[in-house]
C-alpha positions in Angstrom: 9.1 131.5 47.4 9.4 127.8 48.1 11.3 126.7 51.2 12.9 123.9 49.2 14.8 123.9 45.9 14.9 121.0 43.5 18.4 120.6 42.0 19.3 119.6 38.5 19.6 116.1 39.9 15.9 116.2 41.0 16.7 116.2 44.7 14.9 118.5 47.1 17.2 120.6 49.3 16.9 123.5 51.7 16.3 126.7 49.8 19.6 128.4 50.9 21.5 126.0 48.6 20.2 127.9 45.6 21.9 126.9 42.3 25.5 126.8 43.5 27.1 123.3 43.1 29.5 123.8 46.0 26.6 124.8 48.3 24.7 121.7 47.2 27.8 119.5 48.0 28.3 121.2 51.3 24.6 120.8 52.2 24.6 117.2 51.2 27.9 116.1 52.7 28.5 118.4 55.7 25.8 120.8 56.9 23.9 119.2 59.8 26.1 116.1 59.9 27.5 115.6 63.4 31.0 116.8 63.7 33.4 115.8 66.5 36.9 116.4 67.5 38.8 119.4 69.0 40.5 120.3 65.7 37.5 120.0 63.4 35.3 122.0 65.8 38.1 124.6 66.2 38.2 125.0 62.5 34.5 125.3 62.2 34.5 127.9 65.0 37.2 129.9 63.2 35.5 129.8 59.8 32.2 130.7 61.3 33.9 133.7 63.0 35.4 134.8 59.6 31.9 134.4 58.1 30.4 137.0 60.5 28.9 139.7 58.3 29.6 137.8 55.1 27.9 135.0 53.1 28.9 131.4 54.0 29.7 130.7 50.3 32.5 133.3 50.4 34.1 131.4 53.3 33.5 128.0 51.7 35.2 129.0 48.5 38.2 130.2 50.4 38.3 127.3 52.8 41.3 125.6 51.0 43.3 128.9 51.4 42.3 129.2 55.0 43.4 125.7 55.7 46.7 126.3 54.0 47.6 129.6 55.8 46.3 128.4 59.1 48.2 125.1 59.0 45.0 123.0 58.7 43.7 124.7 61.8 46.1 123.0 64.2 45.8 125.1 67.3 49.4 124.7 68.4 50.7 126.0 65.0 48.3 129.0 65.1 49.0 129.8 68.7 52.7 130.3 67.8 51.8 133.0 65.2 53.7 136.3 65.6 53.0 139.9 64.6 54.9 139.1 61.4 52.4 136.3 60.6 49.5 138.6 61.1 51.0 141.1 58.6 51.6 138.2 56.2 48.0 137.1 56.5 46.7 140.6 56.0 48.3 140.5 52.5 47.0 137.0 51.6 44.0 137.1 49.2 43.2 133.5 49.8 41.5 134.4 53.0 39.3 137.2 54.4 41.8 139.8 55.4 40.3 141.1 58.6 42.8 141.9 61.3 40.3 141.5 64.2 39.3 138.1 62.9 42.9 136.9 62.3 43.8 138.0 65.8 40.8 136.3 67.2 41.8 133.1 65.4 45.2 133.2 67.0 43.7 134.0 70.4 41.2 131.2 70.0 44.0 128.8 69.2 45.7 129.8 72.5 42.4 129.4 74.4 41.9 126.0 72.8 45.4 124.8 73.9 44.7 126.0 77.4 41.3 124.2 77.5 42.6 121.0 76.0 46.0 120.8 77.8 46.0 117.5 79.5 42.4 117.0 78.5 42.1 116.1 74.8 38.5 116.3 73.7 37.6 119.1 76.1 36.5 121.5 73.3 34.4 118.9 71.7 32.8 118.0 75.0 32.2 121.6 75.9 30.5 122.5 72.6 28.4 119.3 72.4 27.3 119.9 76.0 25.2 122.7 74.7 23.4 120.7 72.0 19.7 120.4 72.8 18.9 117.2 74.5 15.2 117.1 73.6 14.3 116.7 69.9 13.0 119.9 68.4 10.2 120.1 65.9 11.4 119.8 62.3 11.4 123.3 60.7 8.5 123.3 58.2 9.5 126.6 56.6 12.6 128.7 56.2 11.0 131.3 58.4 11.0 128.7 61.2 14.8 128.8 61.5 16.1 130.7 64.5 19.2 132.9 64.3 19.8 132.6 68.1 18.7 130.0 70.6 19.1 129.7 74.3 21.7 127.0 73.7 23.7 129.1 71.3 23.6 132.0 73.7 24.8 129.8 76.6 27.6 128.3 74.4 28.7 131.8 73.4 28.8 132.9 77.0 30.8 129.8 78.1 33.3 130.3 75.2 33.7 134.0 75.9 34.3 133.2 79.6 37.3 131.1 78.4 38.7 133.9 76.4 37.3 133.1 72.9 36.3 135.9 70.5 34.0 136.1 67.5 31.8 133.5 69.1 28.6 135.5 69.5 25.2 133.7 69.8 24.3 134.0 66.1 27.8 132.7 65.1 27.5 129.8 67.6 24.0 128.9 66.3 25.4 128.7 62.8 28.1 126.5 64.1 25.6 124.3 65.9 23.6 123.9 62.7 26.6 123.2 60.5 28.2 120.8 63.0 25.0 118.8 63.4 24.3 119.8 67.0 20.9 120.8 65.8 19.2 119.5 62.7 17.6 122.4 60.8 17.0 120.8 57.4 13.6 121.9 56.3 10.8 119.3 56.1 10.8 117.8 52.7 14.6 118.2 52.2 16.2 114.8 51.4 18.5 115.3 54.5 15.6 115.8 56.9 15.4 112.8 59.2 
């Protein structure tokens, strides 16, 4: 199986895109593009946590619903959620209805408020401080992609130390890839720089 896929537009992309138009858009416009800001990175962390054990496309297709029910991932709004909000979310089919992940999102919002109180940009700075500083070799094959790295393990440990949940090393590596902290576009992909 090829490590690249040629889309209907004739463009070579990473194999995981498959034939899904939304995946192709996400790959081309978001995945691996540097993402900054406390709120955008908080959203990415929450969505990656919801993705644990599921396919990313299932989260991507529900992202508009997630953004609606979680108030565009504004930590202050989510931190104020009550038990009644949790029960409401458990009945909302626009999102993944997993109580532990919903509770983690609320707890992570509270941890983010604590981290960024009086220090806007602190979550961004913390996350990006774990991005590799030395360039890594371009992955030549899909098999070259790691699921866990020393950097994602260290980021996971730092976040857990601050009270964050659903931020394991694999989840944090997926975040680092999607937020452009690492560039894992396969050699030959049009996005490979």
